[in-house]
Backbone of each chain as ProteinMPNN parsed JSONL, in Angstrom:
{"seq_chain_A": "NAGVTQTPKFQVLKTGQSMTLQCAQDMNHNSMYWYRQDPGMGLRLIYYSASEGTTDKGEVPNGYNVSRLNKREFSLRLESAAPSQTSVYFCASTIWQGAVNQPQHFGDGTRLSIL", "coords_chain_A": {"N_chain_A": [[13.332, 1.83, 18.592], [12.241, -0.652, 16.708], [11.453, -1.244, 14.12], [10.302, -3.456, 11.722], [9.149, -6.401, 13.032], [9.424, -9.861, 13.038], [8.083, -13.009, 13.98], [8.033, -16.6, 14.298], [11.671, -16.846, 13.836], [12.667, -19.091, 12.628], [11.162, -22.164, 11.602], [10.021, -25.511, 11.664], [7.749, -27.621, 10.184], [5.343, -30.314, 10.033], [3.734, -31.841, 7.236], [0.404, -30.815, 6.84], [0.127, -29.698, 9.354], [-0.727, -26.71, 11.216], [0.02, -23.212, 11.432], [0.827, -19.908, 12.66], [2.31, -17.016, 11.435], [3.811, -14.221, 12.832], [3.748, -10.648, 12.68], [4.878, -7.422, 13.432], [4.912, -3.873, 13.492], [6.499, -0.798, 14.395], [6.404, 1.735, 13.381], [4.292, 3.326, 12.872], [3.042, 2.807, 10.477], [0.564, 2.446, 7.912], [0.066, 0.543, 5.967], [0.559, -2.93, 5.335], [2.343, -5.959, 4.484], [2.674, -9.321, 3.211], [5.147, -11.416, 1.942], [6.503, -14.117, -0.001], [9.613, -15.733, -0.556], [11.301, -17.49, -2.887], [13.951, -19.453, -4.301], [15.249, -17.907, -7.183], [12.804, -16.801, -7.807], [12.21, -14.322, -6.926], [10.466, -11.83, -5.001], [7.315, -12.578, -4.007], [4.034, -11.455, -3.695], [1.803, -12.298, -1.145], [-0.475, -11.649, 0.521], [-1.943, -8.494, 1.345], [-2.459, -5.576, 3.404], [-3.893, -2.691, 3.045], [-4.788, -0.751, 4.754], [-5.776, -0.456, 8.203], [-8.208, -2.82, 8.952], [-8.72, -3.677, 6.392], [-8.028, -6.2, 3.948], [-6.314, -7.72, 1.218], [-5.945, -9.944, -1.584], [-2.844, -11.062, -2.924], [-0.423, -11.977, -5.328], [-0.003, -14.756, -4.915], [-2.068, -16.183, -3.148], [-3.268, -18.612, -2.388], [-3.837, -21.141, 0.001], [-3.218, -19.712, 2.212], [-4.135, -17.495, 4.929], [-4.922, -14.277, 6.293], [-4.72, -11.869, 8.98], [-5.474, -8.665, 10.014], [-4.708, -7.455, 12.834], [-4.576, -5.116, 14.333], [-3.449, -1.715, 13.988], [-0.701, -2.075, 14.161], [-0.111, -4.812, 13.863], [0.064, -7.733, 11.797], [-0.884, -10.781, 10.765], [0.002, -13.993, 9.37], [-1.463, -16.957, 8.328], [-1.084, -20.439, 8.012], [-3.175, -22.913, 7.272], [-3.192, -25.682, 6.723], [-0.36, -27.012, 6.319], [1.766, -27.433, 3.46], [4.36, -29.119, 1.585], [5.064, -27.479, -0.587], [4.898, -24.972, 0.431], [7.182, -24.431, 1.727], [9.538, -22.024, 2.342], [10.988, -18.705, 2.461], [9.591, -16.252, 4.408], [8.62, -12.933, 4.255], [7.674, -10.051, 5.988], [6.438, -6.774, 5.426], [6.195, -3.178, 5.649], [4.661, 0.045, 5.082], [4.023, 3.561, 4.798], [1.078, 4.855, 3.659], [0.345, 7.5, 1.758], [-1.547, 8.6, 0.014], [-1.023, 10.264, -2.892], [1.688, 10.358, -2.524], [4.46, 8.385, -2.733], [6.016, 5.963, -0.695], [8.83, 4.043, 0.482], [8.85, 0.454, 1.084], [9.455, -1.188, 4.17], [11.258, -3.923, 5.375], [10.924, -6.901, 7.41], [13.069, -9.271, 9.202], [12.547, -11.786, 8.269], [11.024, -15.095, 8.117], [12.068, -18.341, 8.22], [10.758, -21.091, 6.867], [10.168, -24.506, 6.94], [8.593, -27.269, 5.498], [7.916, -30.524, 6.13]], "CA_chain_A": [[12.575, 1.703, 17.354], [12.678, -1.927, 16.165], [11.071, -1.378, 12.72], [9.373, -4.554, 11.47], [9.591, -7.566, 13.792], [8.748, -11.097, 12.659], [8.314, -14.196, 14.808], [9.402, -16.93, 14.713], [12.693, -16.685, 12.796], [12.775, -20.401, 11.977], [10.13, -23.118, 12.001], [9.869, -26.73, 10.876], [6.419, -28.189, 10.355], [4.997, -31.494, 9.26], [2.611, -31.651, 6.32], [-0.906, -30.851, 7.472], [0.089, -28.887, 10.57], [-1.056, -25.298, 11.011], [0.78, -22.269, 12.238], [0.646, -18.495, 12.363], [3.493, -16.163, 11.446], [3.45, -12.931, 13.395], [4.485, -9.475, 12.214], [4.495, -6.178, 14.101], [5.75, -2.712, 13.151], [6.363, 0.308, 15.347], [6.683, 2.959, 12.626], [3.004, 3.973, 12.615], [2.674, 2.606, 9.081], [-0.807, 1.976, 7.757], [0.003, -0.577, 5.031], [1.433, -4.051, 5.678], [2.426, -6.914, 3.378], [3.345, -10.6, 3.368], [5.758, -11.957, 0.733], [7.321, -15.303, 0.097], [10.779, -15.671, -1.427], [11.844, -18.786, -3.285], [15.12, -19.262, -5.176], [14.983, -17.577, -8.576], [11.422, -16.33, -8.018], [12.031, -12.974, -6.418], [9.533, -11.635, -3.897], [5.939, -12.678, -4.496], [3.087, -10.951, -2.707], [0.784, -13.275, -0.749], [-1.614, -10.83, 0.927], [-1.577, -7.222, 1.911], [-3.486, -4.812, 4.105], [-3.605, -1.296, 2.724], [-5.066, 0.034, 5.954], [-6.394, -1.257, 9.26], [-9.577, -3.209, 8.633], [-8.83, -4.178, 5.013], [-7.014, -7.125, 3.447], [-6.51, -8.057, -0.193], [-5.085, -10.992, -2.105], [-1.747, -10.709, -3.799], [-0.147, -12.853, -6.472], [-0.022, -16.186, -4.569], [-2.77, -16.268, -1.86], [-3.85, -19.925, -2.086], [-3.258, -21.877, 1.116], [-2.906, -18.761, 3.287], [-5.091, -16.51, 5.395], [-4.285, -13.201, 7.043], [-5.534, -11.079, 9.899], [-4.898, -7.384, 10.443], [-5.196, -7.445, 14.206], [-4.663, -3.703, 14.679], [-2.588, -0.985, 13.06], [0.678, -2.531, 14.292], [0.114, -6.241, 13.696], [-0.508, -8.372, 10.608], [-0.443, -12.168, 10.872], [-0.196, -14.889, 8.22], [-1.762, -18.291, 8.833], [-1.125, -21.614, 7.145], [-4.141, -23.79, 7.92], [-2.764, -27.066, 6.521], [0.895, -26.768, 5.612], [2.172, -28.337, 2.388], [5.78, -28.932, 1.246], [5.224, -26.368, -1.536], [4.926, -23.724, 1.19], [8.543, -24.226, 2.237], [9.981, -20.762, 1.761], [11.301, -17.634, 3.402], [8.462, -15.323, 4.419], [8.951, -11.582, 4.697], [6.641, -9.049, 6.241], [6.9, -5.419, 5.121], [5.209, -2.139, 5.928], [4.926, 1.368, 4.561], [2.964, 4.516, 5.073], [0.359, 5.212, 2.445], [-0.02, 8.912, 1.871], [-2.222, 9.014, -1.204], [-0.208, 10.395, -4.086], [3.114, 10.339, -2.186], [4.921, 7.015, -2.569], [7.068, 5.739, 0.28], [9.353, 2.685, 0.347], [8.479, -0.562, 2.05], [10.502, -1.634, 5.08], [11.091, -5.359, 5.568], [11.409, -7.599, 8.583], [14.197, -10.169, 8.979], [12.1, -13.002, 7.607], [10.796, -16.369, 8.805], [12.466, -19.464, 7.364], [9.781, -22.134, 7.162], [10.348, -25.769, 6.218], [7.48, -28.192, 5.662], [8.412, -31.874, 5.81]], "C_chain_A": [[13.03, 0.455, 16.613], [12.347, -2.058, 14.68], [10.004, -2.446, 12.565], [9.935, -5.804, 12.142], [8.765, -8.776, 13.408], [9.093, -12.213, 13.653], [7.495, -15.362, 14.262], [10.396, -16.654, 13.585], [12.861, -17.973, 11.988], [11.632, -21.288, 12.465], [10.162, -24.311, 11.07], [8.515, -27.321, 11.209], [6.308, -29.507, 9.605], [3.819, -31.16, 8.355], [1.294, -31.804, 7.069], [-1.009, -30.043, 8.753], [-0.275, -27.441, 10.22], [-0.133, -24.449, 11.864], [0.499, -20.846, 11.774], [1.979, -17.784, 12.469], [3.049, -14.77, 11.896], [4.328, -11.815, 12.836], [3.968, -8.249, 12.948], [5.453, -5.07, 13.674], [5.458, -1.568, 14.117], [6.637, 1.648, 14.684], [5.413, 3.737, 12.289], [2.617, 3.898, 11.136], [1.242, 2.101, 8.989], [-0.931, 0.778, 6.82], [1.016, -1.66, 5.419], [1.282, -5.152, 4.648], [3.083, -8.221, 3.831], [3.833, -11.081, 2.005], [6.357, -13.322, 1.035], [8.455, -15.18, -0.916], [11.324, -17.069, -1.643], [12.992, -18.55, -4.255], [14.709, -18.988, -6.618], [13.617, -16.993, -8.859], [11.197, -14.918, -7.501], [11.109, -12.948, -5.21], [8.121, -11.643, -4.463], [4.969, -12.324, -3.378], [2.004, -11.991, -2.435], [-0.526, -12.557, -0.444], [-1.068, -9.477, 1.382], [-2.78, -6.556, 2.563], [-3.15, -3.34, 3.9], [-3.851, -0.381, 3.919], [-5.745, -0.889, 6.959], [-7.841, -1.555, 8.874], [-9.772, -3.723, 7.225], [-7.715, -5.167, 4.732], [-7.35, -7.467, 2.005], [-5.53, -9.135, -0.611], [-3.987, -10.396, -2.973], [-1.635, -11.7, -4.923], [-0.331, -14.331, -6.154], [-0.753, -16.419, -3.242], [-3.232, -17.666, -1.45], [-3.092, -20.642, -0.982], [-2.931, -21.005, 2.314], [-4.135, -17.95, 3.688], [-4.349, -15.457, 6.197], [-5.29, -12.544, 7.972], [-4.797, -9.797, 10.214], [-5.488, -7.122, 11.818], [-5.44, -6.026, 14.708], [-3.702, -2.978, 13.753], [-1.165, -1.541, 13.054], [0.911, -3.953, 13.792], [-0.646, -6.842, 12.516], [0.012, -9.796, 10.588], [-0.798, -12.958, 9.615], [-0.394, -16.298, 8.748], [-1.744, -19.319, 7.711], [-2.034, -22.622, 7.841], [-3.729, -25.257, 7.847], [-1.506, -27.023, 5.648], [1.196, -27.869, 4.592], [3.642, -28.104, 2.063], [6.035, -27.771, 0.289], [5.262, -25.009, -0.845], [6.252, -23.522, 1.92], [9.133, -23.01, 1.553], [10.514, -19.854, 2.872], [10.185, -16.604, 3.275], [8.907, -13.984, 5.0], [7.683, -10.773, 4.897], [7.237, -7.678, 5.938], [5.8, -4.424, 5.476], [5.636, -0.834, 5.281], [3.796, 2.29, 4.974], [2.364, 4.938, 3.744], [-0.157, 6.632, 2.612], [-0.656, 9.406, 0.579], [-1.261, 9.077, -2.366], [1.292, 10.316, -3.8], [3.545, 8.901, -1.913], [6.075, 6.931, -1.588], [7.564, 4.304, 0.16], [8.797, 1.747, 1.399], [9.701, -0.937, 2.873], [10.22, -3.089, 5.434], [11.56, -5.822, 6.937], [12.538, -8.548, 8.206], [13.817, -11.492, 8.338], [11.88, -14.161, 8.564], [11.134, -17.476, 7.826], [11.643, -20.677, 7.767], [10.049, -23.354, 6.29], [9.182, -26.69, 6.551], [7.948, -29.577, 5.208], [7.287, -32.793, 5.398]], "O_chain_A": [[14.073, 0.47, 15.961], [12.922, -2.924, 14.021], [8.941, -2.372, 13.181], [11.059, -6.218, 11.858], [7.536, -8.727, 13.448], [10.232, -12.34, 14.101], [6.372, -15.152, 13.804], [9.991, -16.265, 12.49], [13.164, -17.928, 10.796], [11.191, -21.171, 13.608], [10.309, -24.168, 9.856], [8.175, -27.501, 12.378], [7.066, -29.781, 8.674], [3.004, -30.295, 8.678], [1.083, -32.759, 7.817], [-2.113, -29.732, 9.199], [-0.145, -27.014, 9.073], [0.414, -24.899, 12.87], [0.01, -20.61, 10.669], [2.694, -17.925, 13.462], [2.059, -14.222, 11.412], [5.508, -12.023, 12.555], [2.758, -8.059, 13.073], [6.652, -5.299, 13.514], [4.335, -1.395, 14.589], [7.057, 2.595, 15.349], [5.451, 4.692, 11.514], [1.958, 4.794, 10.607], [0.763, 1.408, 9.887], [-1.933, 0.064, 6.87], [2.157, -1.37, 5.779], [0.236, -5.278, 4.012], [3.936, -8.226, 4.719], [3.069, -11.152, 1.043], [6.674, -13.638, 2.182], [8.287, -14.601, -1.99], [11.751, -17.742, -0.704], [13.002, -17.542, -4.962], [13.925, -19.733, -7.204], [13.288, -16.714, -10.012], [10.098, -14.38, -7.631], [10.992, -13.936, -4.486], [7.776, -10.81, -5.301], [5.074, -12.829, -2.261], [1.368, -12.5, -3.358], [-1.553, -12.821, -1.068], [0.099, -9.342, 1.748], [-3.934, -6.909, 2.319], [-2.223, -2.816, 4.517], [-3.189, 0.646, 4.067], [-6.226, -1.965, 6.607], [-8.598, -0.654, 8.514], [-10.867, -4.164, 6.877], [-6.593, -5.003, 5.211], [-8.518, -7.501, 1.617], [-4.428, -9.236, -0.071], [-4.17, -9.385, -3.651], [-2.641, -12.208, -5.418], [-0.766, -15.093, -7.017], [-0.107, -16.824, -2.276], [-3.555, -17.885, -0.283], [-1.866, -20.742, -1.017], [-2.425, -21.498, 3.323], [-5.051, -17.747, 2.892], [-3.267, -15.718, 6.722], [-6.505, -12.636, 7.796], [-3.639, -9.822, 10.631], [-6.611, -6.636, 11.952], [-6.407, -5.775, 15.427], [-3.187, -3.584, 12.814], [-0.491, -1.477, 12.026], [2.011, -4.275, 13.344], [-1.808, -6.524, 12.264], [1.211, -10.015, 10.414], [-1.751, -12.644, 8.903], [0.42, -16.786, 9.533], [-2.296, -19.112, 6.631], [-1.682, -23.132, 8.905], [-3.902, -25.995, 8.817], [-1.578, -27.002, 4.419], [0.929, -29.049, 4.817], [4.133, -26.99, 2.248], [7.094, -27.146, 0.339], [5.617, -24.006, -1.465], [6.417, -22.545, 2.65], [9.221, -22.964, 0.326], [10.487, -20.2, 4.053], [9.872, -16.143, 2.177], [9.488, -13.915, 6.083], [6.757, -10.809, 4.087], [8.425, -7.454, 6.174], [4.628, -4.785, 5.589], [6.809, -0.629, 4.971], [2.747, 1.845, 5.44], [3.078, 5.331, 2.821], [-0.979, 6.921, 3.481], [-0.344, 10.498, 0.104], [-0.734, 8.048, -2.787], [2.089, 10.219, -4.732], [3.057, 8.269, -0.976], [7.005, 7.736, -1.643], [6.794, 3.425, -0.228], [8.337, 2.172, 2.459], [10.821, -0.999, 2.366], [9.087, -3.45, 5.754], [12.455, -5.234, 7.544], [12.926, -8.628, 7.04], [14.693, -12.243, 7.908], [12.45, -14.218, 9.653], [10.566, -17.55, 6.736], [11.805, -21.222, 8.859], [10.146, -23.253, 5.067], [8.826, -26.873, 7.715], [8.325, -29.772, 4.053], [7.524, -33.963, 5.095]]}, "seq_chain_B": "GENVEQHPSTLSVQEGDSAVIKCTYSDSASNYFPWYKQELGKRPQLIIDIRSNVGEKKDQRIAVTLNKTAKHFSLHITETQPEDSAVYFCAAKIQGAQKLVFGQGTRLTINP", "coords_chain_B": {"N_chain_B": [[-2.453, -6.951, -15.197], [0.407, -5.368, -13.546], [3.695, -6.155, -14.743], [7.026, -7.007, -14.169], [10.16, -7.22, -15.563], [13.456, -8.32, -15.099], [16.898, -7.933, -15.804], [20.443, -8.595, -16.032], [20.088, -12.029, -14.792], [22.222, -12.945, -13.371], [25.326, -11.365, -12.605], [28.669, -10.615, -13.048], [31.397, -8.72, -12.114], [34.559, -6.977, -12.299], [36.247, -5.715, -9.456], [36.007, -2.269, -8.939], [35.099, -1.732, -11.475], [32.102, -0.8, -13.378], [28.629, -1.591, -12.793], [25.561, -2.538, -14.283], [22.116, -2.884, -14.055], [19.053, -3.827, -15.465], [15.569, -3.074, -15.765], [12.304, -3.716, -17.01], [8.951, -2.549, -17.313], [5.4, -3.128, -17.478], [3.033, -1.638, -17.24], [1.982, 1.496, -18.065], [0.999, 3.257, -16.229], [2.498, 3.085, -13.975], [4.314, 4.629, -11.338], [6.301, 4.733, -9.458], [9.488, 3.575, -8.469], [11.379, 1.542, -6.798], [14.611, 0.316, -5.676], [16.044, -2.55, -4.256], [18.458, -4.018, -2.086], [19.736, -7.143, -1.236], [21.515, -8.879, 0.993], [23.164, -12.03, 1.624], [21.059, -14.135, 3.4], [19.827, -12.043, 4.681], [17.49, -9.276, 5.193], [15.645, -7.647, 2.523], [16.778, -4.423, 1.593], [16.119, -1.022, 1.05], [17.863, 0.789, -1.413], [17.843, 2.867, -3.235], [15.431, 4.987, -4.786], [13.081, 6.053, -7.324], [10.884, 8.46, -8.651], [8.175, 8.975, -10.97], [8.261, 11.493, -12.048], [10.819, 12.234, -12.377], [13.92, 11.898, -14.118], [16.417, 10.901, -13.518], [18.372, 9.861, -10.735], [20.784, 10.248, -8.194], [22.986, 8.797, -5.748], [25.733, 9.019, -4.236], [27.76, 6.411, -5.165], [25.768, 5.162, -6.518], [23.185, 5.136, -8.941], [20.046, 5.75, -10.498], [18.192, 5.468, -13.471], [15.41, 6.491, -15.425], [13.264, 5.72, -18.05], [10.441, 6.669, -19.238], [9.019, 6.549, -21.606], [9.986, 4.301, -22.966], [9.463, 2.513, -21.019], [11.318, 1.505, -19.104], [13.789, 1.082, -16.509], [16.903, 1.596, -14.859], [19.6, 0.442, -12.799], [22.631, 1.77, -11.743], [25.836, 1.09, -10.705], [28.786, 2.455, -9.733], [32.402, 2.231, -9.584], [32.723, -0.307, -8.25], [32.669, -2.306, -5.254], [33.778, -4.966, -3.035], [31.777, -5.264, -1.072], [29.499, -4.653, -2.415], [28.524, -6.943, -3.478], [25.709, -8.891, -3.785], [22.159, -9.683, -3.91], [20.081, -7.944, -6.076], [17.01, -6.257, -6.325], [14.532, -4.932, -8.445], [11.549, -2.919, -8.498], [8.132, -2.015, -9.163], [5.453, 0.319, -8.946], [2.063, 0.76, -9.422], [0.26, 3.673, -10.165], [-2.009, 4.691, -7.73], [-2.408, 2.122, -6.824], [-1.705, 0.058, -4.003], [0.564, -1.52, -3.7], [3.644, -3.222, -4.48], [5.264, -4.544, -7.403], [7.659, -6.937, -7.949], [10.811, -7.451, -9.632], [12.674, -10.364, -10.786], [15.146, -10.487, -9.649], [18.721, -9.884, -9.429], [21.762, -11.43, -9.19], [24.617, -10.091, -8.074], [28.064, -10.242, -8.36], [31.129, -9.228, -7.146], [34.333, -9.322, -8.246], [37.521, -9.624, -6.794]], "CA_chain_B": [[-1.735, -6.311, -14.103], [1.796, -4.987, -13.799], [4.711, -7.196, -14.848], [8.367, -6.414, -14.155], [11.206, -8.125, -16.006], [14.755, -7.831, -14.654], [18.03, -8.589, -16.467], [20.533, -10.054, -16.142], [19.805, -12.735, -13.55], [23.508, -12.944, -12.67], [26.273, -10.399, -13.165], [29.962, -10.673, -12.387], [32.261, -7.634, -12.586], [35.793, -6.785, -11.56], [36.235, -4.625, -8.496], [36.358, -0.991, -9.525], [34.315, -1.52, -12.692], [30.707, -0.427, -13.169], [27.598, -2.625, -12.988], [24.266, -2.003, -14.692], [20.999, -3.83, -14.007], [17.937, -3.197, -16.159], [14.223, -3.591, -15.558], [11.229, -3.18, -17.822], [7.637, -2.718, -16.711], [4.38, -3.224, -18.523], [1.917, -0.706, -17.071], [2.424, 2.883, -18.198], [0.517, 4.021, -15.07], [3.438, 2.945, -12.858], [4.895, 5.941, -11.04], [7.287, 4.661, -8.363], [10.388, 2.494, -8.83], [12.451, 1.37, -5.816], [15.594, -0.751, -5.819], [16.404, -3.147, -2.976], [19.648, -4.859, -2.023], [19.571, -8.194, -0.246], [22.693, -9.684, 1.267], [22.83, -13.422, 1.904], [20.435, -14.389, 4.687], [19.338, -10.798, 5.288], [16.264, -8.694, 4.651], [15.835, -6.648, 1.452], [16.878, -3.055, 2.091], [16.049, -0.003, -0.001], [19.105, 1.515, -1.662], [17.519, 4.076, -3.974], [14.144, 4.927, -5.474], [12.853, 7.154, -8.237], [9.483, 8.692, -8.967], [8.02, 9.103, -12.418], [8.462, 12.867, -12.504], [12.263, 12.455, -12.389], [14.56, 11.024, -15.079], [17.623, 10.306, -12.969], [18.637, 10.174, -9.327], [22.088, 9.706, -7.785], [23.348, 8.795, -4.347], [27.132, 8.591, -4.182], [28.139, 5.533, -6.278], [24.566, 4.514, -7.051], [22.285, 6.001, -9.691], [18.941, 5.093, -11.202], [17.645, 6.226, -14.583], [14.053, 6.079, -15.795], [12.793, 6.092, -19.381], [9.001, 6.372, -19.186], [8.548, 6.236, -22.954], [10.34, 2.91, -23.241], [9.044, 1.752, -19.847], [12.374, 0.761, -18.432], [14.619, 1.802, -15.562], [18.166, 0.894, -14.667], [20.45, 0.732, -11.638], [24.041, 1.885, -12.113], [26.757, 1.146, -9.579], [30.144, 2.763, -10.21], [33.533, 1.925, -8.671], [32.196, -1.393, -7.424], [33.483, -2.798, -4.142], [33.332, -6.312, -2.632], [30.535, -5.204, -0.283], [28.355, -4.501, -3.32], [28.051, -8.285, -3.829], [24.393, -9.123, -3.173], [21.07, -9.788, -4.889], [19.386, -6.672, -6.237], [15.654, -6.356, -6.852], [13.81, -3.739, -8.822], [10.111, -3.034, -8.285], [7.323, -0.938, -9.736], [4.158, 0.517, -8.29], [1.09, 1.423, -10.273], [-0.4, 4.815, -9.529], [-3.288, 4.37, -7.123], [-2.331, 0.797, -6.195], [-0.944, 0.132, -2.757], [1.45, -2.668, -3.658], [4.754, -3.265, -5.423], [5.541, -5.772, -8.155], [9.113, -7.064, -7.959], [11.507, -8.25, -10.614], [13.105, -11.67, -10.3], [16.401, -10.338, -8.925], [20.023, -10.044, -10.093], [22.857, -11.746, -8.26], [25.823, -9.364, -8.474], [29.294, -10.689, -7.707], [32.27, -8.361, -7.415], [35.561, -10.122, -8.169], [38.659, -8.787, -6.372]], "C_chain_B": [[-0.301, -5.994, -14.479], [2.685, -6.222, -13.859], [6.072, -6.52, -14.932], [9.378, -7.494, -14.531], [12.569, -7.527, -15.666], [15.86, -8.648, -15.325], [19.329, -7.862, -16.124], [20.173, -10.726, -14.809], [21.075, -12.878, -12.713], [24.456, -11.999, -13.39], [27.557, -10.468, -12.359], [30.843, -9.58, -12.973], [33.51, -7.561, -11.719], [35.651, -5.589, -10.616], [36.737, -3.344, -9.155], [35.626, -0.681, -10.819], [32.888, -1.128, -12.334], [29.788, -1.622, -13.428], [26.281, -1.942, -13.339], [23.231, -3.125, -14.7], [19.78, -3.125, -14.586], [16.612, -3.882, -15.84], [13.251, -2.932, -16.528], [9.905, -3.447, -17.121], [6.577, -2.607, -17.788], [3.311, -2.137, -18.439], [2.407, 0.741, -17.087], [1.948, 3.762, -17.051], [1.441, 3.874, -13.862], [4.164, 4.259, -12.615], [5.941, 5.928, -9.931], [8.127, 3.407, -8.559], [11.529, 2.405, -7.802], [13.397, 0.244, -6.203], [15.998, -1.22, -4.421], [17.654, -4.002, -3.142], [19.436, -5.882, -0.931], [20.86, -8.992, -0.133], [22.248, -11.072, 1.728], [22.261, -13.588, 3.313], [19.853, -13.171, 5.382], [18.03, -10.336, 4.65], [16.575, -7.831, 3.439], [15.859, -5.25, 2.068], [16.886, -2.085, 0.921], [17.403, 0.676, -0.162], [18.867, 2.822, -2.422], [16.141, 3.904, -4.597], [13.989, 6.159, -6.361], [11.365, 7.249, -8.527], [9.357, 9.125, -10.418], [8.205, 10.522, -12.935], [9.941, 13.237, -12.578], [12.898, 11.467, -13.359], [15.787, 10.31, -14.529], [17.79, 10.75, -11.523], [19.943, 9.515, -8.934], [22.25, 9.774, -6.284], [24.724, 8.177, -4.248], [27.442, 7.697, -5.378], [26.951, 4.89, -6.989], [23.718, 5.544, -7.786], [21.184, 5.149, -10.313], [18.452, 6.031, -12.291], [16.306, 5.648, -14.965], [13.726, 6.607, -17.181], [11.32, 5.704, -19.459], [8.458, 5.976, -20.557], [8.782, 4.774, -23.278], [9.912, 1.976, -22.118], [10.169, 0.873, -19.322], [13.173, 1.685, -17.522], [15.819, 0.942, -15.209], [18.871, 1.361, -13.401], [21.901, 0.726, -12.108], [24.863, 1.977, -10.834], [28.152, 1.376, -10.138], [31.166, 2.394, -9.136], [33.144, 0.817, -7.701], [33.221, -1.884, -6.4], [32.971, -4.167, -3.725], [32.018, -6.296, -1.864], [29.297, -4.928, -1.135], [27.807, -5.859, -3.756], [26.77, -8.584, -3.053], [23.411, -9.445, -4.293], [20.328, -8.457, -4.896], [18.027, -6.907, -6.89], [15.147, -4.987, -7.269], [12.321, -3.984, -8.552], [9.412, -1.84, -8.919], [5.982, -0.879, -9.025], [3.249, 1.293, -9.219], [0.43, 2.554, -9.499], [-1.77, 4.401, -9.002], [-3.328, 3.015, -6.466], [-1.435, 0.889, -4.976], [-0.039, -1.08, -2.603], [2.523, -2.525, -4.724], [4.742, -4.589, -6.185], [7.055, -5.827, -8.337], [9.601, -7.803, -9.2], [12.079, -9.499, -9.956], [14.44, -11.615, -9.573], [17.625, -10.559, -9.801], [21.068, -10.317, -9.025], [24.121, -11.11, -8.79], [27.008, -9.865, -7.662], [30.416, -9.761, -8.119], [33.544, -9.176, -7.195], [36.751, -9.245, -7.812], [39.8, -8.828, -7.381]], "O_chain_B": [[0.153, -6.307, -15.58], [2.472, -7.198, -13.14], [6.247, -5.563, -15.687], [9.444, -8.547, -13.897], [12.806, -6.346, -15.921], [15.783, -9.873, -15.411], [19.324, -6.644, -15.943], [19.977, -10.039, -13.807], [21.008, -12.925, -11.484], [24.404, -11.848, -14.61], [27.534, -10.388, -11.131], [31.023, -9.513, -14.189], [33.526, -8.014, -10.574], [35.016, -4.588, -10.946], [37.76, -3.341, -9.839], [35.534, 0.477, -11.226], [32.503, -1.12, -11.165], [30.127, -2.536, -14.18], [25.93, -0.908, -12.772], [23.454, -4.185, -15.285], [19.5, -1.974, -14.249], [16.544, -5.1, -15.67], [13.362, -1.743, -16.827], [9.755, -4.448, -16.42], [6.818, -2.066, -18.867], [2.742, -1.753, -19.461], [3.166, 1.152, -16.209], [2.424, 4.887, -16.898], [1.188, 4.484, -12.823], [4.581, 4.929, -13.56], [6.415, 6.983, -9.509], [7.596, 2.319, -8.785], [12.529, 3.113, -7.924], [13.037, -0.661, -6.956], [16.258, -0.414, -3.528], [17.878, -4.62, -4.183], [19.009, -5.542, 0.173], [21.244, -9.699, -1.064], [21.112, -11.264, 2.162], [22.906, -13.225, 4.297], [19.434, -13.251, 6.537], [17.539, -10.936, 3.694], [17.691, -7.32, 3.337], [15.062, -4.935, 2.952], [17.576, -2.301, -0.075], [18.019, 1.09, 0.82], [19.622, 3.78, -2.257], [15.734, 2.783, -4.9], [14.67, 7.168, -6.177], [10.676, 6.235, -8.634], [10.326, 9.587, -11.022], [8.296, 10.728, -14.145], [10.288, 14.394, -12.811], [12.471, 10.315, -13.427], [16.158, 9.241, -15.014], [17.406, 11.855, -11.141], [20.195, 8.364, -9.29], [21.732, 10.676, -5.626], [24.864, 6.956, -4.184], [27.394, 8.172, -6.512], [27.13, 4.154, -7.959], [23.549, 6.673, -7.325], [21.385, 3.971, -10.612], [18.311, 7.234, -12.073], [16.087, 4.443, -14.842], [13.89, 7.795, -17.458], [10.991, 4.546, -19.715], [7.541, 5.16, -20.653], [7.9, 4.09, -23.796], [9.998, 0.757, -22.268], [10.003, -0.33, -19.122], [13.23, 2.897, -17.73], [15.755, -0.287, -15.255], [18.753, 2.516, -12.991], [22.342, -0.203, -12.784], [24.617, 2.835, -9.986], [28.644, 0.574, -10.931], [30.843, 2.264, -7.956], [33.226, 0.984, -6.484], [34.43, -1.882, -6.63], [31.828, -4.505, -4.033], [31.222, -7.226, -1.993], [28.174, -4.966, -0.632], [26.728, -5.92, -4.346], [26.75, -8.536, -1.823], [23.777, -9.478, -5.468], [19.99, -7.917, -3.842], [17.904, -7.648, -7.865], [15.308, -4.005, -6.545], [11.894, -5.128, -8.397], [10.021, -0.801, -9.173], [5.453, -1.891, -8.566], [3.617, 2.348, -9.736], [0.088, 2.406, -8.326], [-2.585, 3.836, -9.731], [-4.194, 2.766, -5.627], [-0.515, 1.705, -4.93], [0.11, -1.61, -1.502], [2.355, -1.822, -5.72], [4.274, -5.611, -5.683], [7.66, -4.872, -8.823], [8.906, -8.66, -9.746], [11.988, -9.678, -8.742], [14.834, -12.595, -8.942], [17.586, -11.31, -10.776], [21.238, -9.543, -8.084], [24.647, -11.523, -9.824], [26.962, -9.906, -6.433], [30.632, -9.532, -9.309], [33.799, -9.659, -6.092], [36.974, -8.222, -8.46], [40.828, -8.181, -7.177]]}, "name": "protein", "num_of_chains": 2, "seq": "NAGVTQTPKFQVLKTGQSMTLQCAQDMNHNSMYWYRQDPGMGLRLIYYSASEGTTDKGEVPNGYNVSRLNKREFSLRLESAAPSQTSVYFCASTIWQGAVNQPQHFGDGTRLSILGENVEQHPSTLSVQEGDSAVIKCTYSDSASNYFPWYKQELGKRPQLIIDIRSNVGEKKDQRIAVTLNKTAKHFSLHITETQPEDSAVYFCAAKIQGAQKLVFGQGTRLTINP"}
């Protein structure tokens, strides 16, 4: 049981390049999330998928797109990377059970640098 | 939308003393409040959570209190140890919403 797995762990891009960050969970969770973490800014939500087949914008969605490929996988795409997107990206998942709240479980993160 | 303010941003305490981190939230419909600990270079990990129908919850040296009237909740760590040094994040979830809003984090340093 690996939990939440993110790939790659590190990446360096040039401005204007594109890339996709991958996230997969094996906990049968229905909700998945992408956050970015910058120094002093906490965890800011980029996009989330409350259930398979749905995606919604979070606090900082500009410059990103997402795809909920299936129940297990949720990818984040940078179409044209900018230096302002240099950050640590975390994927998280949880099970949504209506009125019962459950904690989110995080992956190890992807450290992305845009030159 | 929901807004979560966390204080202090940095906290330094002597080993064995207690540490308290406070968070306030804006939306009275919030009903779930987790706390995460993040060690340097690691993922955030849940350490304790509380639901709005409970005023206090304890787990060994860690406790969380919730004041719904004042819209604030606090993390209490007693008998602090060097391994408690980390960044701590509070978060809040609005009833019916399927996302968390995080505070800005508190860097806790335990001095030997």
